[in-house]
N, C-alpha and C positions, 0 to 999 in steps of 0.2 A: 695416458700412458701410451707411448708409441710402440707399435709392434715392428720388430726388425726381422725380416725373413732370413737375412744372411746369418743371423745369430743361431738359427736352428738348422743350418746346413749339415752339421755333423750328426744330427739325430737320425737314427735308422728309419723312423717312421716318416721322414720327410720324403715325399715321392719324387719331386723334380729337383734333384740335386744338380748343382752346377759343376758337373764333371764330364769326362770324356764319354762315358757310357750314355748319359742322357743326351748329349749333343749328337752322338753317332746314331742313336735310336731315333731321335727326332728327324735327323737328316734322311735316314732310311725311310721312315714313314712318309715324309713329304715327297721324296723321290718316287715312291710307289704310287702315291696319289696322283702325281703329275703324269706318270706313265699310264695310269688307268684313264685319266681324262683324255690323253692323246689317243688311246685305243678306242674310246667311245666316239671321238670325233672322226677318226679314220674309218671306223666301221659305218658310221653314219654317211660318210662320203661314198664309201664303197657300195652300200645298199641304196644309195640315192634317197636318203631320208631328208636331206637338206636341200 
């Protein structure tokens, strides 16, 4: 029996729905992580850790 994840998209318990909120949230989280990585690299260069 094959499990089809698209079939359960309308279920409220399905966490990662394929909609605008999920895509916006994922983009926001990825953007914040990239900014944090850049900040760590910049502070490392400023304090001459590298």
